[in-house]
N, C-alpha and C positions, 0 to 999 in steps of 0.2 A: 397709122392705127387710130381709130375713133376714139375719143376720150369723153365718156358720159360724166357730168356733173349734175349735182342736184338742183332743182329748178330755182330754189329760193337764192341759190349760191349766184347763179348765172343772172338772176334779177339784180341781186345787189351789186355785183361787180360791174354791170351794166349802168348803174347809176341811179336805178329806180327808187330804191330806198335802203335803208338797213336792212340787214337780213330777217331780222324780227318783223320788221314792218312788211317786208315783202311775204313771210309766212301768212300775216293777216290778210294781205292782199289776195293771196292764192285762195284762202279759206272762203272769203268772199266772192269767190266765182268771178274774179276779175281778169283771170290769165287764160289765153287760150293757147296751145301749143298745137301747131299744125291744124288748126280750126277747131280743135276740140277744148271745151272748158275744162281746166284741171282744178280739182280742189285740195287733192291729196298731197301731203308734204314729201313722200319719199320718192317722186318721180325723179329720174336722171335723164337727161337729154344731151344730145350732141350739140354743143353752142355753135358748132361750125355749119350746122345743116339745120337746125330746127328753126321753124318760124314760130317766134313767140310774140305774142299781142297781150298788152296791158290796156284795158278800158278802149279796145279796138285799136290802139294805135301799135305798130310793130316796132319793137326795140331792137337796137342793133348791140350784139353781144360784143362785150369789153374782153376781148381776147389778152389783152396787155393792161396791167393795172397801172395806173397813172397816178404820182404824187408831184404836185408842183409847190414850189417855194414862191411866196409873192409878197413883195415889201409894201404893207398897206400904208397908204398916205393918212395923215391926220384929216380928219373931218370925213372919213368914210366908214359907213355903216359895216361891220361883220356879219352880212347875211348877202343871199343871192338877189334878194329883192327887198324893196322897202316900200312900204303902204304909204309913207309920208313924202316919197320922191326925193328922199336924200340920196347923195352919192352911195354907191354900195359895192361889194365885191363883184356882182353880177354885171355891173357895167364893164368892167375890165375883161370879161370872159363872154361878152354877148355873143362871139362867134365861135365859141369852144363846141366841137361836136359831141354833144351828150351832157349828161348832167354831172355837176361837180358839187362835192360836199366841202365846206369849210371845216377844219380842225379846231374846235374851240373858238374863241373870239378874243378880238382886242377891243378895248374902249374905244368910243367915238374920237376922242381927242389924242389916244395913243397910236402909235405909228410901228412900223416894224414888221417883222417876220411872222406871217400867217401860211398853214399849208393847206392846199387843198387837193382833194383825190376824187376820182370817179368810183371808189370802191367804198361803200357804207359802211363796212364792217371795219374797214382799216380807219376810217374816220371816228368811229365809236372806240376802237381800241385805244388809239393815240390820245384821244381826249378824256377818258376816263380816268378819273383820279386814282384807281385801284394799281394802274400801271407806272404811275408816278414818273412820267416823263418832265425829265427838267426843262425849266424855261429860264433863260437869262435876258437880263434887263440892263440898259443904261438908263439912271435916274438921275435926273438934275433937281436937288431941292434946295429949299430957301431956308434960311434959319441958321442959327448957331448950332455946331454939332456937339453933343455931349462927348465928353472923352471915351465913354464906355458905350458907344453907339453900336460897333460891330456887335460887342458881347450881348447887347439886350437884344438885338435882331435875331442873333442865332438862338437864343434862350427862347425868345417868343414874347410876341405882344397880344394881350387879350383884346379881340374885337367884338362887336355884338353879336356876331354869329361863330364865334370860337376863337382859339388860340392860333395865330398864324407865325412860324417860324421859317426864317430863310436858312438854306444850306450853305451860302456862301455870301460874303460881303467883301469888297474891295474899294477903298477910298482911292479914287483914281486922281482926283483934284480938290482942293478945297480952299476957301477964302474965308474972312472972318463971318460972312452972311450967307454962304451957299458952299454946295459941295456936288461933286459929279461921282456917283457911285456906281459899280457893275455889282449885281446882284442875282442869285440864283434861287429859286423855289419850285416845289413840284407839285402845285395845286393852280387853280385858276378859278378862285371865287369872284363875283362881281366887283371889279374896281379893288381889288384887295390891296395892291400896292399902293394906290392914292390913299385908300382908307389906313392903312398901316401907318403912313408917314404923317398923316394928318393927326391921327392918334398921339404920335410923338411931337406934335407943333411943328412940323417939317414940312410944309405943303411941297407937293411935286410942281415942278414947273415944266418939265419936259421929260416924257417917257418913251423909249424905243426897246422894243423886243428884239434881241440881235441873235437868240439862238433857242431852238426846240430840240431837246435831245442832242444828237449828233450832228444836226444840220444847224450852218451858220448863215447868217444874212450875208456877211461878206461885203462885196462892192455892189450888191444889187441895189438899183436906185429905187426910190419912191415910185410906185405905178407899175414896176417891171416884176416880171416872173421869169422863173427858169424851171426846167425839168430836174427832178431829183433822179440821178442814175440808179440803175439796178443795185450795184454795190453800195452806193449811200444809203438806200433803202434798206438793205440787208442788214446793215451796220446799225441804223436806227431801230429796226425792229428786234435786233438781238440785245439791245441794251437792256440791262436789268434796272 
């Protein structure tokens, strides 16, 4: 049985852009289906048989939604390309057949788990603050820890762009002048963890993201990736 799907959804799942951006591309007359320019939003197509072109280039329908877990090394830009020529995510996926979107970002100096997908809508959903997907980090900090550090971090610290509050704080190791923490938060403002601890005069020496929602970094080595299974993806998307 043929399955007909809205054109903008087919484009988004093929990695052209987010669904909203795909609607704009259609409205601009940049899409052809079976040789005919399409401008209306309601058109449904059979992804298995329709010849779909964007700006004259035929796209390959993504029948299977892909989600990848990648361990980003430090010194890699969280982008698929970089105009300054720095190492970036795209360097590790140059042979990937189709477009990939990264879910959120990690600082240039920060390493650890970052998700990538061929579904622009999925990338937007997982990255959007309203969905509050938890992120977990290991943080090596330098300085003398105040006795009430955990309660301060859970209560919230005021930064120049608003309050930041951690949902979980575990002190894994400590010495007189340093400590290793495992923390969890539900937002991703620019350099928020480094700015948070700098505000407390506890500079971050090493930062690794070890989890996003129900997905863990595990034993994945820097520069390597693995595909997220369908049950893992279902569990991630069902998380509140």
